[in-house]
C-alpha positions as CSV (number, residue, x, y, z in Angstrom):
1,M,0.2,0.1,0.0
2,L,3.0,2.3,-0.4
3,G,1.3,4.0,-4.3
4,P,-1.7,6.1,-1.6
5,K,0.8,6.4,1.5
6,A,3.2,8.5,-1.1
7,A,0.3,10.1,-2.2
8,E,-1.2,11.2,0.4
9,L,2.4,12.6,1.8
10,S,3.3,14.3,-1.4
11,G,-0.2,15.9,-1.9
12,S,-0.4,14.1,-5.5
13,E,-0.9,11.4,-7.5
14,G,2.2,10.9,-9.2
15,T,3.9,11.1,-12.6
16,I,4.2,8.0,-14.9
17,I,7.4,8.0,-16.7
18,R,7.8,4.7,-18.9
19,Q,12.0,4.3,-19.2
20,R,13.9,1.7,-20.8
21,D,17.4,0.9,-19.2
22,T,20.6,0.0,-21.4
23,F,23.1,-0.4,-19.1
24,F,26.7,-0.5,-21.0
25,G,30.1,-2.1,-19.7
26,C,32.6,1.2,-18.7
27,S,36.0,0.7,-16.7
28,R,34.6,1.8,-13.1
29,G,31.1,2.9,-12.1
30,R,28.1,2.4,-14.2
31,L,27.1,3.9,-17.8
32,K,23.8,3.8,-18.7
33,L,21.0,5.4,-20.9
34,R,17.9,5.7,-20.0
35,D,15.2,6.6,-23.0
36,F,12.3,8.1,-21.7
37,M,10.1,6.4,-24.9
38,N,8.9,9.9,-26.4
39,D,12.3,10.9,-28.4
40,S,14.5,12.2,-25.2
41,G,16.5,10.4,-22.8
42,Q,19.6,10.3,-20.7
43,L,23.2,8.9,-20.7
44,I,23.8,8.5,-17.0
45,F,27.1,7.5,-15.7
46,Y,26.9,7.2,-12.0
47,E,29.5,5.2,-8.8
48,R,28.1,3.9,-5.7
49,P,29.1,0.6,-3.4
50,D,27.6,-2.6,-4.4
51,T,26.1,-2.7,-0.4
52,D,22.7,-3.0,1.0
53,G,20.7,-0.4,2.9
54,P,21.5,3.8,1.8
55,K,24.3,5.0,0.4
56,L,26.2,7.6,-1.0
57,S,25.9,8.2,-5.4
58,R,28.1,10.3,-7.5
59,Y,26.8,11.0,-10.7
60,S,26.8,13.0,-14.3
61,I,23.6,13.3,-16.4
62,S,23.9,14.5,-19.7
63,P,20.7,15.0,-21.9
64,T,20.0,13.5,-25.1
65,S,17.4,13.8,-28.2
66,D,18.2,11.1,-30.0
67,P,18.3,8.0,-27.6
68,S,17.7,5.2,-29.7
69,G,21.3,6.9,-32.0
70,L,22.7,7.2,-28.5
71,R,22.6,3.2,-27.7
72,T,24.0,2.5,-31.1
73,V,26.9,3.7,-31.2
74,L,27.4,3.0,-27.6
75,S,26.7,-0.7,-28.0
76,D,29.2,-0.9,-30.7
77,A,31.8,1.0,-28.4
78,L,31.7,-0.7,-24.8
79,G,29.4,-3.6,-25.3
80,V,25.6,-4.1,-23.7
81,K,25.5,-5.4,-20.1
82,G,21.7,-5.5,-19.6
83,E,18.6,-3.8,-20.2
84,V,15.8,-2.9,-18.0
85,R,12.0,-1.8,-18.9
86,K,10.2,-0.3,-16.0
87,E,7.2,2.1,-15.3
88,R,7.9,4.5,-12.6
89,R,5.4,6.6,-10.6
90,L,7.5,10.0,-9.1
91,F,6.0,11.1,-5.8
92,L,8.1,14.4,-4.6
93,I,7.9,15.4,-1.3
94,G,11.2,17.7,0.0
95,Q,13.8,16.9,-1.4
96,T,12.7,13.0,-1.7
97,R,11.9,11.2,-4.5
98,I,9.7,8.0,-3.8
99,H,9.9,5.5,-7.1
100,L,7.4,3.4,-7.5
101,D,9.0,1.3,-10.2
102,T,7.1,-1.8,-11.5
103,V,9.5,-3.7,-14.0
104,E,9.2,-6.3,-17.0
105,G,10.5,-9.8,-15.6
106,L,11.2,-8.7,-12.1
107,G,8.0,-7.1,-10.2
108,T,7.5,-4.2,-7.9
109,F,10.3,-2.1,-6.0
110,M,10.6,1.3,-4.2
111,E,13.3,3.5,-3.9
112,L,14.0,6.3,-2.0
113,E,16.2,9.0,-3.4
114,V,17.3,12.0,-1.6
115,V,18.4,14.7,-3.5
116,N,21.5,16.6,-1.3
117,A,21.5,20.6,-2.0
118,S,25.4,21.1,-2.8
119,G,27.6,21.8,0.3
120,S,24.6,19.6,2.6
121,D,26.1,17.5,4.5
122,A,24.9,14.0,4.1
């Protein structure tokens, strides 16, 4: 019953975002192309520990208006490690993003993401 509680806390029904994430080989961290299935996307590089529980992430994002073409180039250059297709319901509460994801072939997941202001203490 996470959806109703998230809606209550955020004061909204959330935003539906359809995503196709393609992960590429890279020497450190993770590199993924997020395709929003509407001719827009983001190339995202991030580093975070592979541990359970809360963790800090360092990331950089670059928008793209040609995710399909970029996927082809990155696939040829780096190889594809995997792909995840999901429907995300996004709720915003202060600086916290609540993601309720329905992932094809895997099930339903929840993620809490807090975006710290620049210079703030984690």
